[in-house]
N, C-alpha and C positions, 0 to 999 in steps of 0.2 A: 504494500500500500504506500503510495507516494503522498507525502504531506507537504503543503506549502510551508516554507520556512520564513519566519519573521525574526530577524536579528535585532536585538535591542541591547542596551548596556545594563539596564536595571529593569526587571519586571516585578511589580508588586501585586500580589494576589489578594484582592479584597479592597473595596473602596470604603473602608471604615475610617474612624478618626486617626488610628495609628498610621496607616499607610498614606493617607492624604497629608498628614503632618510631615511624614518622612519625605514624600515627593516634593512638597513645597519647600521644606528646609534644604533639601539636597540641591534643588535648582538655585536657591539663593546662595548657597555656599560655592557652587560652581561658578556662578556669576561673579562673585567676589574675586575669584581667581582668573576671570576672563575666559572661562571654559564652558559656559552654559550651553553653547551651541555645539559643543564637541561630543556630547553624550545624550543618547535618547533614553528617556524615562517613560515607562508605560505602566499604568494602573489598570488591572483587569477587574471588572465587576460582573458577577454572575447574574445579578438582577437586571430587569429591563432598564431601570434607571438607578443611578446612585441614590441611596436612601430607601429603596424598595424593601431591602432585607435588613434594615437597621431598626432595632428595638431596644429601648432602655427606659428606665423610670421617668425622668432622669433629673437628678440634682448634680450639677457640675461644679467642681472646684475650679475656679478660673485661672489658677496660677500657671498652668501649662499654656493656656491661650495667650497669656501675657508674654511668656517667654517666646512664643512662636510668632505672634503677630504684633506685639507691642501693647503698651498700656491702653491704647485707644482701640482695641480689638472690637469693642461693641460699636464704637462710632464708625468703624469701617463697614458695618452692616451685618455682622454676625447676629442671627436671630436669637433673641432671649425672650422667654415667656414672662418671667417674673424674677425679682430678687426675693430670696428667702426672707420671710418675715416671722410671723408667729410660729413657734415650734412646740409640739407636744408629743409625748410618747405614752402609749397605753398598754396595759395588760388586759387582754380580753378573757372573760369567761363567756359561757353561752349567752347570758342575758345582761351582762354588765361590762362596762369599760372603766377600768381603774387607771386614772392618770398618775404617772409617776411624779413624785414631788420635785424631781430634778431631771435634767436632760443628761443621759449617759454621755460622757465626753466624746465617744466615737460618733455619736449622732448629732453633735452640734454643727449646724450648717450656716452659722453667721458668716456673711461674706460670699456665700455660694449663690448660684442661680439655678432656676428651674428652666430646663430647655426641652425642646422636642428634638432628639438627637438626629432623626432622619432629616430634619430641616437644617441642622447645623452642618452635617456632612455635605449637603447640597451646596451650602455656602463655601465650605472648604474646597470642594471640587472646583468651583469657579475661581478661587484664588490660585489653585495649582495650575489650572488651564491657562490662566492669564500669564503665567511664567513660561509656558511652553510644554508643560507636562501633557502627555497623551492619556486621556481617560477613555478606556474602551468599555462601554456599557453593553450588557447582554453577551458577555464573552466568558462563559464558565470554563475554568481550568479543571480538566478531568484527571490529569496525572502529572507526575514530575518526570523530568528527563534527568536521569542520574547515570553517571559513568564512573565506576570505581569509587563510589562514595562522594563524588563531586557533583553537586547539583548544577546542571547546565541550562535550566529553564523549565518550561511547562508545556504540556500538550493540551490544547483546547478540546472540548467535547466533540465527538462525531455527531453529525446531523444526518437525518434521513434514515434512521434505523426503524424497522418494523417492531411491533411489540415483542416478537420472539428474538429480537436482536439481529436479524438478517438485514442485509443492505437492500434498500428499495431503489427505485429508478433515480430518485433525486439525491442519492447518498453523497455526502461531502465529508471526507475525513477531516478531523480537527487539525488546525495548523499547529506547527511546533514553534513556540516562541522561545528562541534561543537567547540566553542572557548571561552576561558576565556574573551578575549577582541577582539572586531571587530572594524576594522578601515575602514571607508568609505573615499576613496580618488579616487572617480570615475570621477573626472573632472566636466565639466559643465553639469548641469541638470541630475545628476546620478539617475538612476531609483530606486535604493534602498534608496539613500539619500532622494529622493522625498517621498517615502513611509514612511520612518522613521520620517521625519520632519512633514509630514501631520498627521501621526498616533499618534505621541506623542506631537503634537502642539509645535514644536520647533522653528518655524519661528520667526525671529527677528522683530523689530518694523516696518520695511518696507518690502514689498515683494521684491523678486529678480526681476531685469529687465535684459534683455539680448539683445545682438546684434548677428547677424549672419554674420560670416566672411567667405568669399570665397577666396581661395588662389590658385595660380598657380605658377609653376616653369617653367621658360623659358630659352632656350639656344638662345643667340643672337650673331650677328657678333661682333668681337673684335673691340675695339677702341671707343666705345660709352660711356663707364662708367668704373670707376676704382673700383677694389675690395675693399669692405668695405664702399662704398658710401651708404648713407641713405637718402631717400626722404620720406616725409610725405605730404599729401594734405588733405584739407577740402573743402567743397563747392560742386560745380557741380559734379555729377548729382543729388545730394540730395537737397530736398527743405529745407528751413530754419526750418521747423517744425521737422526735423528728425536728430538725432545725428548720427555721423559716420565719416568715413574718410578712407584714403588709406595709403598703404606703398609700397615702392620699396626698396629692400635691395639687394645690389650687393654681392652675394655669392662668385663670382669670377669675372674676367674681362669679362666673357662671359655667366655667369649664374645669373639669377635674381629670387628672391622670391618677388612676387607681390601679393597684395590682397586688399580687400575692406571690411570694417565692416559696416553694416547698423543696426541701433537700431530698435527694434521691437515694440517700444512704440510711433511711429510717428503718429499713428491714421488712416492712409490710408489703407484700406483693399486691395488696389491694389498694395501695396509695394511688390516688388520682389527683394530680396537681390542679387540673382544670375544675374538677368538682369541688375541691377544697376552696378555690377562689370563689366559686359561685355560692357555696355555703357561707363563706365569710361575709359576702354581701348581704346575707339575710340577718346579720347581727343588728340589733336595734340602732346602734350608733351609726352604722354605715347606711342601713336602709333609710333612716331619716334624712340623711344627706341626699340620697339618690331619688327619693320619692317624687314622682311626677317628672323625672328626668328622662333623657333619651341617650341610649348608647350610640356613639358615633363610629368608633372603630375598636378592634380588639386584635390581640396577637399573643404569641407565646415564643419563648426563647430560653435556652439553657444558660446558666450562669456558672462560670468556672470559679469555685469557691475555695480551692485547695490552698492558694496563697504561695508563700515563699518556697516551702519544701516540695510543692508539686510542680515547680517550674521545670520545664524540659531544658536541656542544654540548648541554648538559643542561637548558636553560631556554629559554623562549620565551613567546609570548602564550598564556596559559592552561595551560601545562604545565611539568612537571619530569620528569626521568629520573634515577632513583636506583638504588643497589645495583649488582648485576652488570649490569643493563641499561645502566648508565652506565660500565662498564669500571673498576670500583673494586677489583677483586680484586688482592691483592698476590701475584703468582705466585712471587716469590722466597721468600716465607714459606709459600706454599700456603694462604693464608688470605684469606677475603673476608667472613666473617660479621660481624666487628667493624667493617669499613669500611662494610658495608651498613647496619648499625644506626646508625652515626655519621652516614651520609648521610641517614637518615631523621630523625634529630634535627635536623640542619641544615635539611632541607627543611621540617620542622614550624615552625621558628622563622621561616623566610621566608614560609610560607603564612599563619601567624598575623598577621604584619604586613600582608600583602596583603589578607586578609579584613577586618581592622579598618579598613584604609584604603579599602576598596572599590575596589581597584586590582589587577587580575590581568594587567597588561600585562608585556611582556618587560622593560621598565625596572625594574619592581618585583621580578619574579622573578629578575632577574640577581643579586640579593643572595644567592641560593643559591650561585652560583659564587664570589662574594666570600668567603662563609663557608668553602667547601671549600678555597679557596686559603690561608686563614688557619688552617686546622686541621691536626691531625696526619695526616689523610688525605693532604694534599699532601706533607707531610714524608716519609711512607712511600713513596708512589708515585714521587716525584721522584727519590729515591735509586736506584731500580731502573727508571728510565724506559726504559732501553735493554736490559733484561734478556733478553727473548725475541729481540730483534734480534741479540744477541751469539751466541746459540746457532744462530739461523737462518743467520748468516753463516759461522760457524766450525765447525759440527758440535758434537756434544755434548762430545767430549773436550776440545778447545781452548776451546769456548764456556764451559764451567764455570769455567775459569781466568780468562778475560777478564771474564766477568760478575762473578765473585767479586772480582777486583781492582778493578773499577769500584765495586762495593759498598763495599769497604774504603776507597776514596778518596772516598767520599761521592757517587759517580756522576759525578765530574769528569773521568774518563778520556776520555770521548767528547764530541763536539760535542753541542749540545742535543738533536738528534734524529737517530736512525738509521732509515732506511725499512725496511719489511718488506712482503712480498707477502701478499695475501689467500690463504687456504688453497687455494681452487679454482684460483687462478692458478699455484700452486706445483707442481701435479700434472704429472708428466712423461708425454709420449706414448711409445709404443713399448714399454710394459711390460705388454702385454695378458695375458700368461700369468703368473699368480702361483702360488706354491706352495700347493697345497691338500691337503697330506699330513696335516695335523692331524686326528686322530680322538679325540674325547672318550671317556673311559672310563665316563661315567655316574655316577661316584662322586666322585673328586677334581675331574675336569673335566667340564663339562656342555655340551650343545649350546645353540644360541640359543633354540630353542623351549622348552627347559626353563628357560632364563633368563627368558623371557616369563612362564611360569607362576609362577616364584618372585617375579616383580615384581608379580604379581596384576593384570596388565594385561588389560582387557576392553573391547571396543567393540561396540556393536550393529552388526551387519553390514548391516542394512536402513537404510542412510543413505548420503549421498554420501561419497566418500572425502575425508578432510580433508588428504590429501597430493596436491597439484595438480602435474601435469607439463604444462608449457606445450606441448611438442611431443613426444609419445611416439614418433614415427617416428625421432627422433634415436637412441633407445636401441638399436634393432635394427640400425641402420646405422652412423652416424658414431661413436657412442660405443663400439659393439662393436669396431670396427676400430681406433680410436685409443687406447682405454683398457681395453678388455676388460670393460666394464660394472662399474665399481668400486662401484656402489650395492649389488651383491650381496655385497660384502665389507665396506664401511665401516658398513653398518647393523647395529647390535648385536641387532636383533630379527627378522631375516629378513623384513623387510617387502617388499623389492624382489627380484623373481625373474623371470629371463628364461625363458620357456616357448615351446614349439613348435620347429619344425625350422629350422635356419639356412638362409637363402635362400628359405624358403617362407612359413610362417606365424609366424615368430619375432616375439615381442612381449613387452612388459613387463607383468607381473602385479603389482599392488600389494596386498599382504596387510595392509591398513591396520589390521585388528583386532589385529594384533600390536604396534602402535606403543607405545613406552614414553615418547614425548614428549621424546626426548633432543635433537632438532633437528640431529643429525649430517648428515642428508641435505640440509637447507637450507643447510648450511655447505659441505660437501665436494663436492657435485655439480660436475663440471668445467665444465659449460655453464650453471650457475645457472638451470636450468629447473624445479627442484623448489622448491615453496613449501609450507612447513608452515603450516596454519591450524588453528583450534580445531574439534574435532568437535562436532556438535550434541547428543550424548548424554551429555556430562560424562564420557566414557570416559577410559581411560588407566590408568596404574599405580596401585597402592595401596602407597605407600612408608612409611606410618606404621610406625614401629619400625625403619626401615632407616637 
């Protein structure tokens, strides 16, 4: 098969805040050396448009934006919904909301801003393009090009394959983008990052652990909340064994960003992050805010929660891994945008030196890690390096005390590293029957297919499924017996469905056209036989404005 070859100097996979910051800063640095026109920089985005697949709460610490664009970054036009104003944190029981008498230090957001991240990256895209960066939208990278452990670029997805994988008349093999340096900034559970980390054995001392966040934007009647208000809650409806919590951010006096993140290492195969979010909305405190309102958009995404000890080795011959792909989210602060942008800045400084020296070896690109270790990224992540491990070991009630004490003491309460189990390894057997009594009312609470509609997710059905199951026979036999087919529960988009009669023609049906690209299945499958790959049609959610 002959493929078109597209040579560039730097290819960045994923148009999120980390890669867009990297591309912008790199062009600036090369311009300072009078070499801006000598190197071609390309950002590949799998979504139809930049921002389509971006989802975050989001409260942003602006310090990295100041470093990248200057103190007047807002005056330059970066969209900001609100400055953080009133802040409160609650512990929920089923019928009550108990306000904490103080703000936990990690959740103090004074000086931060509420943003719609999909709109922010649209603005960042414009800034990068203005400097001459090529932004290629609707260009999913399906595989890495590796020669002897040296990453040489990526291969784009093939087009025109039939559902059985055969080549149709309009078949077009994906082009090979050959690059001196490849930067993976794919966000949470990036498909190429996963291949590279597994293939070159780059995973850090701890596995990555994840939560699944479900977000909605609501329009509500005026007079209930003030723009800039920030609420967080923990507790109900989660059991003590499961890490997680909620947010309510007032984008305006009448528009709310709300959401709930449920950790995937709680052990119960009946855990359903989407249902937990919908149940949480029925709490009297939340329901009163939303009453008479209208849901505008919704979506789901995994969150990499492991922190410092879950970081993969993020440099090597011809490659860097940055942002959420590199486990740089500060889970204690519930923030990763600022660390993603900062990692992009540090990557750009490293790449500029490498390009000018004509050296993209591991020795040269190791300077990225040196820069991370000398930056405030290290300072932030090191202090909370055992945060999730404390909750995993002690449960949420005692865990928040232990983790909080460790933070107060600068992280010195523990030895350097506490271990943690990968999410799929933490799932307990023998809990095949899960409570399925939840029934959405269609107004305050909605079903999963309505959530897919509100996410704007669409895939062409005449194509191969991008969700690969290595051995489907496991689903109707071993998994059904041992775990009760948890994929039917943990997927927030009703992609996985067991159909047919038990003991006869029972089988797994994959409704891949529903997929919202959250990657929960790739994480939580107890047998690790589900692999998420990029679809050939640029399909998926439309998260612009979410």
